N, CA, C and O atoms as a Tripos MOL2 file, in Angstrom:
@<TRIPOS>MOLECULE
protein
  300   299    75     0     0
PROTEIN
NO_CHARGES

@<TRIPOS>ATOM
      1 N           0.6970   -0.9340   -0.0390 N.3       1 MET1
      2 CA          0.0940    0.1410    0.0230 C.3       1 MET1
      3 C           0.7080    1.2610   -0.0670 C.2       1 MET1
      4 O           1.5520    1.3480    0.8250 O.2       1 MET1
      5 N           0.6640    2.3290   -0.8620 N.am      2 SER2
      6 CA          1.2620    3.4890   -0.8700 C.3       2 SER2
      7 C           0.8130    4.5160    0.1580 C.2       2 SER2
      8 O          -0.2150    4.5930    0.8300 O.2       2 SER2
      9 N           1.8590    5.2520    0.0780 N.am      3 ASP3
     10 CA          1.6530    6.2340    1.4140 C.3       3 ASP3
     11 C           0.2650    7.0730    0.8830 C.2       3 ASP3
     12 O          -0.0360    7.0020   -0.3090 O.2       3 ASP3
     13 N          -0.5440    7.8510    1.8080 N.am      4 PRO4
     14 CA         -1.7440    8.5150    1.4130 C.3       4 PRO4
     15 C          -1.1340    9.7100    0.7510 C.2       4 PRO4
     16 O          -0.0020   10.0100    1.1300 O.2       4 PRO4
     17 N          -1.7870   10.5590   -0.3250 N.am      5 ASP5
     18 CA         -1.3370   11.4740   -0.8180 C.3       5 ASP5
     19 C          -1.9510   12.6180    0.3000 C.2       5 ASP5
     20 O          -3.1110   12.6640    0.7090 O.2       5 ASP5
     21 N          -0.6640   13.6540    0.7190 N.am      6 PRO6
     22 CA         -0.9040   14.6390    1.6960 C.3       6 PRO6
     23 C          -2.2190   15.4860    1.2890 C.2       6 PRO6
     24 O          -3.0620   15.6760    2.1660 O.2       6 PRO6
     25 N          -2.3690   15.8590    0.3460 N.am      7 ARG7
     26 CA         -3.4260   16.8550   -0.1020 C.3       7 ARG7
     27 C          -4.7290   16.2230    0.1910 C.2       7 ARG7
     28 O          -5.5390   16.7940    0.9200 O.2       7 ARG7
     29 N          -5.0110   14.8740   -0.4330 N.am      8 LEU8
     30 CA         -6.2560   14.1830    0.0460 C.3       8 LEU8
     31 C          -6.4930   14.5690    1.3030 C.2       8 LEU8
     32 O          -7.3340   15.3940    1.6590 O.2       8 LEU8
     33 N          -5.4320   13.7160    2.2570 N.am      9 VAL9
     34 CA         -5.6130   13.8780    3.7420 C.3       9 VAL9
     35 C          -5.9030   15.1290    4.1780 C.2       9 VAL9
     36 O          -6.5970   15.1250    5.1950 O.2       9 VAL9
     37 N          -5.5620   16.3700    3.6900 N.am     10 ALA10
     38 CA         -5.4970   17.5070    3.9100 C.3      10 ALA10
     39 C          -7.1310   17.9050    3.5560 C.2      10 ALA10
     40 O          -7.8870   18.3720    4.4080 O.2      10 ALA10
     41 N          -7.4440   17.6880    2.4370 N.am     11 ARG11
     42 CA         -8.9400   17.8800    2.0060 C.3      11 ARG11
     43 C          -9.9410   17.1800    3.1080 C.2      11 ARG11
     44 O         -10.8130   17.8310    3.6840 O.2      11 ARG11
     45 N          -9.7410   15.9400    3.3080 N.am     12 VAL12
     46 CA        -10.4860   15.2630    4.1580 C.3      12 VAL12
     47 C         -10.7920   15.9880    5.4700 C.2      12 VAL12
     48 O         -11.9020   16.3470    5.8640 O.2      12 VAL12
     49 N          -9.7810   16.1170    5.9870 N.am     13 VAL13
     50 CA         -9.8450   16.7860    7.4260 C.3      13 VAL13
     51 C         -10.5090   17.7360    7.4280 C.2      13 VAL13
     52 O         -11.3950   17.8070    8.2800 O.2      13 VAL13
     53 N         -10.3090   18.9270    6.3810 N.am     14 GLU14
     54 CA        -10.9130   20.3820    6.1950 C.3      14 GLU14
     55 C         -12.8880   20.1330    6.1490 C.2      14 GLU14
     56 O         -13.8380   20.7520    6.6280 O.2      14 GLU14
     57 N         -12.7440   18.9780    5.3560 N.am     15 ALA15
     58 CA        -13.9560   18.6110    5.0590 C.3      15 ALA15
     59 C         -14.6850   18.1800    6.3270 C.2      15 ALA15
     60 O         -15.8100   18.6190    6.5650 O.2      15 ALA15
     61 N         -14.0600   17.3190    7.1560 N.am     16 ILE16
     62 CA        -14.6850   16.8830    8.3780 C.3      16 ILE16
     63 C         -14.7260   18.1680    9.4990 C.2      16 ILE16
     64 O         -15.7550   18.3860   10.1370 O.2      16 ILE16
     65 N         -13.5280   18.9740    9.6660 N.am     17 ALA17
     66 CA        -13.5650   19.9830   10.0860 C.3      17 ALA17
     67 C         -14.7780   21.2980   10.1890 C.2      17 ALA17
     68 O         -15.2150   21.9280   11.1520 O.2      17 ALA17
     69 N         -15.0420   21.3480    8.8130 N.am     18 GLY18
     70 CA        -16.1960   22.1640    8.2610 C.3      18 GLY18
     71 C         -17.4680   21.7720    8.7560 C.2      18 GLY18
     72 O         -18.4150   22.5550    8.6930 O.2      18 GLY18
     73 N         -17.5940   20.4960    9.3010 N.am     19 ARG19
     74 CA        -19.0100   20.0200    9.5130 C.3      19 ARG19
     75 C         -19.5270   20.8980   10.6200 C.2      19 ARG19
     76 O         -18.8310   21.4670   11.4610 O.2      19 ARG19
     77 N         -20.9490   20.9390   10.5030 N.am     20 THR20
     78 CA        -21.5810   21.4300   11.7250 C.3      20 THR20
     79 C         -22.1850   20.2450   12.7250 C.2      20 THR20
     80 O         -22.4720   19.1890   12.1630 O.2      20 THR20
     81 N         -22.3540   20.3120   13.8390 N.am     21 GLU21
     82 CA        -22.7390   19.3400   14.9760 C.3      21 GLU21
     83 C         -23.9300   18.6280   14.2130 C.2      21 GLU21
     84 O         -24.1410   17.4430   14.4720 O.2      21 GLU21
     85 N         -24.6550   19.2330   13.3640 N.am     22 ALA22
     86 CA        -26.1350   18.7690   12.9910 C.3      22 ALA22
     87 C         -25.5500   17.7780   11.8720 C.2      22 ALA22
     88 O         -25.6480   16.5610   12.0240 O.2      22 ALA22
     89 N         -24.9480   18.3340   10.7590 N.am     23 GLN23
     90 CA        -24.2640   17.7340    9.6390 C.3      23 GLN23
     91 C         -23.8620   16.1250   10.4580 C.2      23 GLN23
     92 O         -24.4690   15.0590   10.3620 O.2      23 GLN23
     93 N         -22.7840   16.4140   11.1510 N.am     24 GLY24
     94 CA        -21.9980   15.2290   11.7130 C.3      24 GLY24
     95 C         -23.0290   13.8570   12.3170 C.2      24 GLY24
     96 O         -22.8360   12.6580   12.1170 O.2      24 GLY24
     97 N         -24.2860   14.5870   13.1990 N.am     25 ALA25
     98 CA        -25.0640   13.7040   13.4330 C.3      25 ALA25
     99 C         -26.0490   12.9720   12.3610 C.2      25 ALA25
    100 O         -26.3850   11.7880   12.3850 O.2      25 ALA25
    101 N         -26.4090   13.9160   11.4650 N.am     26 ALA26
    102 CA        -26.9550   13.3550   10.6040 C.3      26 ALA26
    103 C         -26.0490   12.4310    9.4670 C.2      26 ALA26
    104 O         -26.7240   11.7060    8.7360 O.2      26 ALA26
    105 N         -24.7120   12.4200    9.3000 N.am     27 LEU27
    106 CA        -24.0290   11.5180    8.7630 C.3      27 LEU27
    107 C         -24.0770   10.3980    9.5170 C.2      27 LEU27
    108 O         -24.2970    9.3210    8.9610 O.2      27 LEU27
    109 N         -23.9190   10.4570   10.6170 N.am     28 ALA28
    110 CA        -23.7500    9.2960   11.5290 C.3      28 ALA28
    111 C         -25.0680    8.7000   11.6930 C.2      28 ALA28
    112 O         -25.0010    7.4700   11.7070 O.2      28 ALA28
    113 N         -26.2570    9.1740   11.8240 N.am     29 ALA29
    114 CA        -27.5810    8.3760   11.5280 C.3      29 ALA29
    115 C         -27.7420    7.8410   10.1830 C.2      29 ALA29
    116 O         -28.5380    6.9080   10.0800 O.2      29 ALA29
    117 N         -27.0760    8.2920    9.0060 N.am     30 ALA30
    118 CA        -27.4810    7.7290    7.8810 C.3      30 ALA30
    119 C         -26.4390    6.6460    7.9330 C.2      30 ALA30
    120 O         -26.8900    5.5260    7.6930 O.2      30 ALA30
    121 N         -25.2180    6.7110    8.1750 N.am     31 LEU31
    122 CA        -24.3150    5.6820    8.4080 C.3      31 LEU31
    123 C         -25.0860    4.1210    9.1500 C.2      31 LEU31
    124 O         -25.3430    3.0410    8.6170 O.2      31 LEU31
    125 N         -25.2620    4.5550   10.4210 N.am     32 ALA32
    126 CA        -25.9900    3.5880   11.2320 C.3      32 ALA32
    127 C         -26.9800    2.9480   10.7090 C.2      32 ALA32
    128 O         -26.9880    1.7290   10.8820 O.2      32 ALA32
    129 N         -28.2830    3.6810    9.7920 N.am     33 ALA33
    130 CA        -29.0960    3.1060    9.3230 C.3      33 ALA33
    131 C         -28.8650    2.1440    8.1720 C.2      33 ALA33
    132 O         -29.7320    1.2990    7.9440 O.2      33 ALA33
    133 N         -27.7530    2.2030    7.4190 N.am     34 ARG34
    134 CA        -27.1240    1.2600    6.3560 C.3      34 ARG34
    135 C         -26.3690    0.4120    7.0120 C.2      34 ARG34
    136 O         -26.2250   -0.6750    6.4540 O.2      34 ARG34
    137 N         -25.6930    0.6030    8.3010 N.am     35 TRP35
    138 CA        -24.4730   -0.3790    8.5810 C.3      35 TRP35
    139 C         -25.2870   -1.6350    9.1150 C.2      35 TRP35
    140 O         -25.0230   -2.7520    8.6690 O.2      35 TRP35
    141 N         -26.4200   -1.4220   10.2090 N.am     36 SER36
    142 CA        -27.2510   -3.0580   10.4240 C.3      36 SER36
    143 C         -28.7720   -2.5850   10.5220 C.2      36 SER36
    144 O         -29.2560   -1.5400   10.9540 O.2      36 SER36
    145 N         -29.2180   -3.4640   10.0960 N.am     37 PRO37
    146 CA        -30.9200   -3.3950   10.3280 C.3      37 PRO37
    147 C         -31.2770   -3.1580   11.7110 C.2      37 PRO37
    148 O         -30.5220   -3.6480   12.5510 O.2      37 PRO37
    149 N         -32.1460   -2.5900   12.0550 N.am     38 PRO38
    150 CA        -32.8020   -2.4080   13.1040 C.3      38 PRO38
    151 C         -33.2450   -3.7900   14.0150 C.2      38 PRO38
    152 O         -33.5000   -4.8080   13.3710 O.2      38 PRO38
    153 N         -33.3230   -3.8270   15.2470 N.am     39 ASP39
    154 CA        -33.9040   -5.1210   15.6570 C.3      39 ASP39
    155 C         -35.2860   -5.3020   15.4970 C.2      39 ASP39
    156 O         -35.9190   -4.2550   15.6290 O.2      39 ASP39
    157 N         -35.9060   -6.2350   15.2710 N.am     40 ARG40
    158 CA        -37.5770   -5.9670   15.2880 C.3      40 ARG40
    159 C         -38.0020   -7.4450   15.4560 C.2      40 ARG40
    160 O         -37.3780   -8.4920   15.2840 O.2      40 ARG40
    161 N         -39.2540   -7.1900   15.8440 N.am     41 HIS41
    162 CA        -39.7160   -8.5690   16.1940 C.3      41 HIS41
    163 C         -40.9410   -9.0380   15.0180 C.2      41 HIS41
    164 O         -41.9160   -8.3280   14.7760 O.2      41 HIS41
    165 N         -40.6960  -10.2650   14.4070 N.am     42 ASP42
    166 CA        -41.8420  -10.4700   13.5100 C.3      42 ASP42
    167 C         -42.6160  -11.2470   14.0710 C.2      42 ASP42
    168 O         -42.1330  -12.2970   14.4960 O.2      42 ASP42
    169 N         -44.2790  -10.9460   14.2820 N.am     43 PRO43
    170 CA        -45.2810  -11.8760   14.8370 C.3      43 PRO43
    171 C         -45.0390  -13.3000   14.8880 C.2      43 PRO43
    172 O         -44.9460  -14.0890   15.8290 O.2      43 PRO43
    173 N         -44.9200  -13.4890   12.9760 N.am     44 ALA44
    174 CA        -45.3340  -15.0250   13.0310 C.3      44 ALA44
    175 C         -43.8420  -15.5560   13.3910 C.2      44 ALA44
    176 O         -43.8230  -16.7600   13.6490 O.2      44 ALA44
    177 N         -42.7140  -14.9620   13.4540 N.am     45 ALA45
    178 CA        -41.6240  -15.6580   13.9100 C.3      45 ALA45
    179 C         -41.7800  -15.7460   15.3700 C.2      45 ALA45
    180 O         -41.1990  -16.7470   15.7910 O.2      45 ALA45
    181 N         -42.3740  -15.0380   16.3280 N.am     46 MET46
    182 CA        -42.7010  -15.1390   17.8370 C.3      46 MET46
    183 C         -43.5850  -16.2340   17.6940 C.2      46 MET46
    184 O         -43.1070  -17.2050   18.2810 O.2      46 MET46
    185 N         -44.7850  -16.5170   17.1070 N.am     47 GLN47
    186 CA        -45.1670  -17.5870   17.0180 C.3      47 GLN47
    187 C         -44.8800  -18.9120   16.8140 C.2      47 GLN47
    188 O         -45.3900  -19.8400   17.4420 O.2      47 GLN47
    189 N         -43.9140  -19.0210   15.7780 N.am     48 TRP48
    190 CA        -43.1730  -20.2190   15.7260 C.3      48 TRP48
    191 C         -42.4040  -20.4610   16.6790 C.2      48 TRP48
    192 O         -42.1880  -21.6280   17.0050 O.2      48 TRP48
    193 N         -41.7920  -19.3440   17.3680 N.am     49 LEU49
    194 CA        -40.6120  -20.1050   18.3350 C.3      49 LEU49
    195 C         -41.4050  -20.5220   19.5250 C.2      49 LEU49
    196 O         -40.8610  -21.3410   20.2660 O.2      49 LEU49
    197 N         -42.8460  -20.0130   19.9010 N.am     50 ARG50
    198 CA        -43.4950  -20.2960   20.6880 C.3      50 ARG50
    199 C         -44.2160  -21.8750   20.6870 C.2      50 ARG50
    200 O         -44.4990  -22.4960   21.7120 O.2      50 ARG50
    201 N         -44.4120  -22.3000   19.4450 N.am     51 ARG51
    202 CA        -44.9100  -23.6640   19.0670 C.3      51 ARG51
    203 C         -43.5910  -24.5810   19.0680 C.2      51 ARG51
    204 O         -43.7060  -25.7970   19.2220 O.2      51 ARG51
    205 N         -42.4430  -24.0280   18.9070 N.am     52 TRP52
    206 CA        -41.3120  -24.8610   18.4970 C.3      52 TRP52
    207 C         -41.0570  -25.5480   19.8910 C.2      52 TRP52
    208 O         -41.3890  -24.9680   20.9250 O.2      52 TRP52
    209 N         -40.4050  -26.9140   19.9110 N.am     53 SER53
    210 CA        -39.6850  -27.5450   21.2610 C.3      53 SER53
    211 C         -39.0230  -28.3530   20.6200 C.2      53 SER53
    212 O         -39.4150  -29.2270   19.8470 O.2      53 SER53
    213 N         -37.5300  -27.9520   21.0720 N.am     54 PRO54
    214 CA        -36.3120  -28.8610   20.5180 C.3      54 PRO54
    215 C         -36.5010  -30.4560   21.3550 C.2      54 PRO54
    216 O         -36.6870  -30.6740   22.5530 O.2      54 PRO54
    217 N         -36.3980  -31.2150   20.4460 N.am     55 LYS55
    218 CA        -36.1800  -32.5730   20.7740 C.3      55 LYS55
    219 C         -34.9020  -32.9370   21.1200 C.2      55 LYS55
    220 O         -34.0100  -32.7060   20.3030 O.2      55 LYS55
    221 N         -34.5720  -33.5800   22.4070 N.am     56 PRO56
    222 CA        -33.2090  -33.7130   22.6820 C.3      56 PRO56
    223 C         -32.9400  -35.2510   21.5990 C.2      56 PRO56
    224 O         -33.8470  -35.9990   21.2340 O.2      56 PRO56
    225 N         -31.6990  -35.3840   21.3180 N.am     57 ALA57
    226 CA        -31.1100  -36.5350   20.6070 C.3      57 ALA57
    227 C         -30.8280  -37.5940   21.5020 C.2      57 ALA57
    228 O         -30.0610  -37.4350   22.4510 O.2      57 ALA57
    229 N         -31.3820  -38.6330   21.2690 N.am     58 HIS58
    230 CA        -31.2490  -39.8870   22.4850 C.3      58 HIS58
    231 C         -30.4540  -40.7840   21.6590 C.2      58 HIS58
    232 O         -31.0360  -41.3230   20.7170 O.2      58 HIS58
    233 N         -29.2960  -41.0200   21.8400 N.am     59 PHE59
    234 CA        -28.6930  -41.9280   21.1800 C.3      59 PHE59
    235 C         -28.0770  -43.2880   22.5520 C.2      59 PHE59
    236 O         -27.7100  -42.9400   23.6740 O.2      59 PHE59
    237 N         -28.1000  -44.5240   22.1590 N.am     60 PRO60
    238 CA        -27.5600  -45.4360   22.8830 C.3      60 PRO60
    239 C         -25.9830  -45.3070   23.3830 C.2      60 PRO60
    240 O         -25.0790  -45.0320   22.5950 O.2      60 PRO60
    241 N         -25.8180  -45.4910   24.5010 N.am     61 ALA61
    242 CA        -24.1000  -45.4340   24.9900 C.3      61 ALA61
    243 C         -23.6670  -46.5680   24.1790 C.2      61 ALA61
    244 O         -24.3930  -47.5520   24.0390 O.2      61 ALA61
    245 N         -22.3570  -46.4600   23.5650 N.am     62 PRO62
    246 CA        -21.5820  -47.6030   23.1750 C.3      62 PRO62
    247 C         -21.2000  -48.2380   24.3760 C.2      62 PRO62
    248 O         -20.9780  -47.6440   25.4300 O.2      62 PRO62
    249 N         -21.1130  -49.7060   24.1620 N.am     63 VAL63
    250 CA        -20.8200  -50.5460   24.8760 C.3      63 VAL63
    251 C         -19.2950  -50.4090   25.1300 C.2      63 VAL63
    252 O         -18.5170  -50.0760   24.2360 O.2      63 VAL63
    253 N         -18.9470  -50.6620   26.2990 N.am     64 CYS64
    254 CA        -17.6660  -50.3840   26.8430 C.3      64 CYS64
    255 C         -16.9100  -51.4800   26.9010 C.2      64 CYS64
    256 O         -17.2510  -52.2910   27.7630 O.2      64 CYS64
    257 N         -15.7280  -51.8260   26.0620 N.am     65 SER65
    258 CA        -14.7450  -52.9320   26.4630 C.3      65 SER65
    259 C         -13.7980  -52.9870   27.2140 C.2      65 SER65
    260 O         -12.8760  -53.8000   27.1460 O.2      65 SER65
    261 N         -13.9350  -52.1400   27.9870 N.am     66 CYS66
    262 CA        -12.9240  -52.0670   29.2170 C.3      66 CYS66
    263 C         -13.1610  -52.9100   30.1430 C.2      66 CYS66
    264 O         -14.2740  -53.4180   30.0030 O.2      66 CYS66
    265 N         -12.4050  -53.4010   31.3280 N.am     67 PRO67
    266 CA        -12.5860  -54.5740   32.0770 C.3      67 PRO67
    267 C         -13.5470  -53.8430   33.2140 C.2      67 PRO67
    268 O         -14.2950  -54.5340   33.9060 O.2      67 PRO67
    269 N         -13.4840  -52.4410   33.3610 N.am     68 SER68
    270 CA        -14.1490  -51.6140   34.4350 C.3      68 SER68
    271 C         -15.6060  -51.5120   33.9530 C.2      68 SER68
    272 O         -16.4240  -51.3320   34.8550 O.2      68 SER68
    273 N         -16.0780  -51.5920   32.7110 N.am     69 GLY69
    274 CA        -17.4420  -51.6440   32.3900 C.3      69 GLY69
    275 C         -17.7520  -50.5580   31.7300 C.2      69 GLY69
    276 O         -18.4540  -50.5810   30.7190 O.2      69 GLY69
    277 N         -17.2140  -49.4080   32.2830 N.am     70 ARG70
    278 CA        -17.6350  -48.0730   32.2430 C.3      70 ARG70
    279 C         -16.4640  -47.0200   32.2160 C.2      70 ARG70
    280 O         -16.5890  -46.1190   33.0460 O.2      70 ARG70
    281 N         -15.5540  -46.9800   31.5570 N.am     71 CYS71
    282 CA        -14.4850  -46.2370   31.5190 C.3      71 CYS71
    283 C         -14.6310  -44.5860   31.2770 C.2      71 CYS71
    284 O         -15.6210  -44.1290   30.7050 O.2      71 CYS71
    285 N         -13.7450  -43.8970   31.6800 N.am     72 LEU72
    286 CA        -13.7590  -42.0760   30.9890 C.3      72 LEU72
    287 C         -13.9980  -41.9090   29.4580 C.2      72 LEU72
    288 O         -14.5750  -40.9760   28.8980 O.2      72 LEU72
    289 N         -13.3530  -43.1630   28.8300 N.am     73 VAL73
    290 CA        -13.3910  -42.4120   27.5600 C.3      73 VAL73
    291 C         -14.7470  -42.9350   26.7940 C.2      73 VAL73
    292 O         -15.3440  -42.3780   25.8730 O.2      73 VAL73
    293 N         -15.0680  -44.2330   27.4840 N.am     74 CYS74
    294 CA        -16.3920  -44.5410   26.7180 C.3      74 CYS74
    295 C         -17.6610  -44.1220   27.1220 C.2      74 CYS74
    296 O         -18.6840  -44.3540   26.4780 O.2      74 CYS74
    297 N         -17.6080  -43.4100   28.3470 N.am     75 ASN75
    298 CA        -18.7920  -43.1660   28.9530 C.3      75 ASN75
    299 C         -18.8990  -41.5730   28.4170 C.2      75 ASN75
    300 O         -19.8690  -40.8810   28.7280 O.2      75 ASN75
@<TRIPOS>BOND
     1     1     2 1
     2     2     3 1
     3     3     4 2
     4     3     5 am
     5     5     6 1
     6     6     7 1
     7     7     8 2
     8     7     9 am
     9     9    10 1
    10    10    11 1
    11    11    12 2
    12    11    13 am
    13    13    14 1
    14    14    15 1
    15    15    16 2
    16    15    17 am
    17    17    18 1
    18    18    19 1
    19    19    20 2
    20    19    21 am
    21    21    22 1
    22    22    23 1
    23    23    24 2
    24    23    25 am
    25    25    26 1
    26    26    27 1
    27    27    28 2
    28    27    29 am
    29    29    30 1
    30    30    31 1
    31    31    32 2
    32    31    33 am
    33    33    34 1
    34    34    35 1
    35    35    36 2
    36    35    37 am
    37    37    38 1
    38    38    39 1
    39    39    40 2
    40    39    41 am
    41    41    42 1
    42    42    43 1
    43    43    44 2
    44    43    45 am
    45    45    46 1
    46    46    47 1
    47    47    48 2
    48    47    49 am
    49    49    50 1
    50    50    51 1
    51    51    52 2
    52    51    53 am
    53    53    54 1
    54    54    55 1
    55    55    56 2
    56    55    57 am
    57    57    58 1
    58    58    59 1
    59    59    60 2
    60    59    61 am
    61    61    62 1
    62    62    63 1
    63    63    64 2
    64    63    65 am
    65    65    66 1
    66    66    67 1
    67    67    68 2
    68    67    69 am
    69    69    70 1
    70    70    71 1
    71    71    72 2
    72    71    73 am
    73    73    74 1
    74    74    75 1
    75    75    76 2
    76    75    77 am
    77    77    78 1
    78    78    79 1
    79    79    80 2
    80    79    81 am
    81    81    82 1
    82    82    83 1
    83    83    84 2
    84    83    85 am
    85    85    86 1
    86    86    87 1
    87    87    88 2
    88    87    89 am
    89    89    90 1
    90    90    91 1
    91    91    92 2
    92    91    93 am
    93    93    94 1
    94    94    95 1
    95    95    96 2
    96    95    97 am
    97    97    98 1
    98    98    99 1
    99    99   100 2
   100    99   101 am
   101   101   102 1
   102   102   103 1
   103   103   104 2
   104   103   105 am
   105   105   106 1
   106   106   107 1
   107   107   108 2
   108   107   109 am
   109   109   110 1
   110   110   111 1
   111   111   112 2
   112   111   113 am
   113   113   114 1
   114   114   115 1
   115   115   116 2
   116   115   117 am
   117   117   118 1
   118   118   119 1
   119   119   120 2
   120   119   121 am
   121   121   122 1
   122   122   123 1
   123   123   124 2
   124   123   125 am
   125   125   126 1
   126   126   127 1
   127   127   128 2
   128   127   129 am
   129   129   130 1
   130   130   131 1
   131   131   132 2
   132   131   133 am
   133   133   134 1
   134   134   135 1
   135   135   136 2
   136   135   137 am
   137   137   138 1
   138   138   139 1
   139   139   140 2
   140   139   141 am
   141   141   142 1
   142   142   143 1
   143   143   144 2
   144   143   145 am
   145   145   146 1
   146   146   147 1
   147   147   148 2
   148   147   149 am
   149   149   150 1
   150   150   151 1
   151   151   152 2
   152   151   153 am
   153   153   154 1
   154   154   155 1
   155   155   156 2
   156   155   157 am
   157   157   158 1
   158   158   159 1
   159   159   160 2
   160   159   161 am
   161   161   162 1
   162   162   163 1
   163   163   164 2
   164   163   165 am
   165   165   166 1
   166   166   167 1
   167   167   168 2
   168   167   169 am
   169   169   170 1
   170   170   171 1
   171   171   172 2
   172   171   173 am
   173   173   174 1
   174   174   175 1
   175   175   176 2
   176   175   177 am
   177   177   178 1
   178   178   179 1
   179   179   180 2
   180   179   181 am
   181   181   182 1
   182   182   183 1
   183   183   184 2
   184   183   185 am
   185   185   186 1
   186   186   187 1
   187   187   188 2
   188   187   189 am
   189   189   190 1
   190   190   191 1
   191   191   192 2
   192   191   193 am
   193   193   194 1
   194   194   195 1
   195   195   196 2
   196   195   197 am
   197   197   198 1
   198   198   199 1
   199   199   200 2
   200   199   201 am
   201   201   202 1
   202   202   203 1
   203   203   204 2
   204   203   205 am
   205   205   206 1
   206   206   207 1
   207   207   208 2
   208   207   209 am
   209   209   210 1
   210   210   211 1
   211   211   212 2
   212   211   213 am
   213   213   214 1
   214   214   215 1
   215   215   216 2
   216   215   217 am
   217   217   218 1
   218   218   219 1
   219   219   220 2
   220   219   221 am
   221   221   222 1
   222   222   223 1
   223   223   224 2
   224   223   225 am
   225   225   226 1
   226   226   227 1
   227   227   228 2
   228   227   229 am
   229   229   230 1
   230   230   231 1
   231   231   232 2
   232   231   233 am
   233   233   234 1
   234   234   235 1
   235   235   236 2
   236   235   237 am
   237   237   238 1
   238   238   239 1
   239   239   240 2
   240   239   241 am
   241   241   242 1
   242   242   243 1
   243   243   244 2
   244   243   245 am
   245   245   246 1
   246   246   247 1
   247   247   248 2
   248   247   249 am
   249   249   250 1
   250   250   251 1
   251   251   252 2
   252   251   253 am
   253   253   254 1
   254   254   255 1
   255   255   256 2
   256   255   257 am
   257   257   258 1
   258   258   259 1
   259   259   260 2
   260   259   261 am
   261   261   262 1
   262   262   263 1
   263   263   264 2
   264   263   265 am
   265   265   266 1
   266   266   267 1
   267   267   268 2
   268   267   269 am
   269   269   270 1
   270   270   271 1
   271   271   272 2
   272   271   273 am
   273   273   274 1
   274   274   275 1
   275   275   276 2
   276   275   277 am
   277   277   278 1
   278   278   279 1
   279   279   280 2
   280   279   281 am
   281   281   282 1
   282   282   283 1
   283   283   284 2
   284   283   285 am
   285   285   286 1
   286   286   287 1
   287   287   288 2
   288   287   289 am
   289   289   290 1
   290   290   291 1
   291   291   292 2
   292   291   293 am
   293   293   294 1
   294   294   295 1
   295   295   296 2
   296   295   297 am
   297   297   298 1
   298   298   299 1
   299   299   300 2
@<TRIPOS>SUBSTRUCTURE
     1 MET1         2 RESIDUE 1 A MET
     2 SER2         6 RESIDUE 1 A SER
     3 ASP3        10 RESIDUE 1 A ASP
     4 PRO4        14 RESIDUE 1 A PRO
     5 ASP5        18 RESIDUE 1 A ASP
     6 PRO6        22 RESIDUE 1 A PRO
     7 ARG7        26 RESIDUE 1 A ARG
     8 LEU8        30 RESIDUE 1 A LEU
     9 VAL9        34 RESIDUE 1 A VAL
    10 ALA10       38 RESIDUE 1 A ALA
    11 ARG11       42 RESIDUE 1 A ARG
    12 VAL12       46 RESIDUE 1 A VAL
    13 VAL13       50 RESIDUE 1 A VAL
    14 GLU14       54 RESIDUE 1 A GLU
    15 ALA15       58 RESIDUE 1 A ALA
    16 ILE16       62 RESIDUE 1 A ILE
    17 ALA17       66 RESIDUE 1 A ALA
    18 GLY18       70 RESIDUE 1 A GLY
    19 ARG19       74 RESIDUE 1 A ARG
    20 THR20       78 RESIDUE 1 A THR
    21 GLU21       82 RESIDUE 1 A GLU
    22 ALA22       86 RESIDUE 1 A ALA
    23 GLN23       90 RESIDUE 1 A GLN
    24 GLY24       94 RESIDUE 1 A GLY
    25 ALA25       98 RESIDUE 1 A ALA
    26 ALA26      102 RESIDUE 1 A ALA
    27 LEU27      106 RESIDUE 1 A LEU
    28 ALA28      110 RESIDUE 1 A ALA
    29 ALA29      114 RESIDUE 1 A ALA
    30 ALA30      118 RESIDUE 1 A ALA
    31 LEU31      122 RESIDUE 1 A LEU
    32 ALA32      126 RESIDUE 1 A ALA
    33 ALA33      130 RESIDUE 1 A ALA
    34 ARG34      134 RESIDUE 1 A ARG
    35 TRP35      138 RESIDUE 1 A TRP
    36 SER36      142 RESIDUE 1 A SER
    37 PRO37      146 RESIDUE 1 A PRO
    38 PRO38      150 RESIDUE 1 A PRO
    39 ASP39      154 RESIDUE 1 A ASP
    40 ARG40      158 RESIDUE 1 A ARG
    41 HIS41      162 RESIDUE 1 A HIS
    42 ASP42      166 RESIDUE 1 A ASP
    43 PRO43      170 RESIDUE 1 A PRO
    44 ALA44      174 RESIDUE 1 A ALA
    45 ALA45      178 RESIDUE 1 A ALA
    46 MET46      182 RESIDUE 1 A MET
    47 GLN47      186 RESIDUE 1 A GLN
    48 TRP48      190 RESIDUE 1 A TRP
    49 LEU49      194 RESIDUE 1 A LEU
    50 ARG50      198 RESIDUE 1 A ARG
    51 ARG51      202 RESIDUE 1 A ARG
    52 TRP52      206 RESIDUE 1 A TRP
    53 SER53      210 RESIDUE 1 A SER
    54 PRO54      214 RESIDUE 1 A PRO
    55 LYS55      218 RESIDUE 1 A LYS
    56 PRO56      222 RESIDUE 1 A PRO
    57 ALA57      226 RESIDUE 1 A ALA
    58 HIS58      230 RESIDUE 1 A HIS
    59 PHE59      234 RESIDUE 1 A PHE
    60 PRO60      238 RESIDUE 1 A PRO
    61 ALA61      242 RESIDUE 1 A ALA
    62 PRO62      246 RESIDUE 1 A PRO
    63 VAL63      250 RESIDUE 1 A VAL
    64 CYS64      254 RESIDUE 1 A CYS
    65 SER65      258 RESIDUE 1 A SER
    66 CYS66      262 RESIDUE 1 A CYS
    67 PRO67      266 RESIDUE 1 A PRO
    68 SER68      270 RESIDUE 1 A SER
    69 GLY69      274 RESIDUE 1 A GLY
    70 ARG70      278 RESIDUE 1 A ARG
    71 CYS71      282 RESIDUE 1 A CYS
    72 LEU72      286 RESIDUE 1 A LEU
    73 VAL73      290 RESIDUE 1 A VAL
    74 CYS74      294 RESIDUE 1 A CYS
    75 ASN75      298 RESIDUE 1 A ASN
């Protein structure tokens, strides 16, 4: 990556320094609106979550081939 052009950097600093507080707030709000969508609740999704019930996966335990019958590796 090459060094930044000092004239470009100066123009950017001047543009930022010349903003009013209201202009800065408007720019921040515009960037925030595009950066991430606002959190929202979709009624259909909320109903689905209420009806959904996760089912645990039950698997038979493997047969232990150790002399003790239930070692820490097999258990």
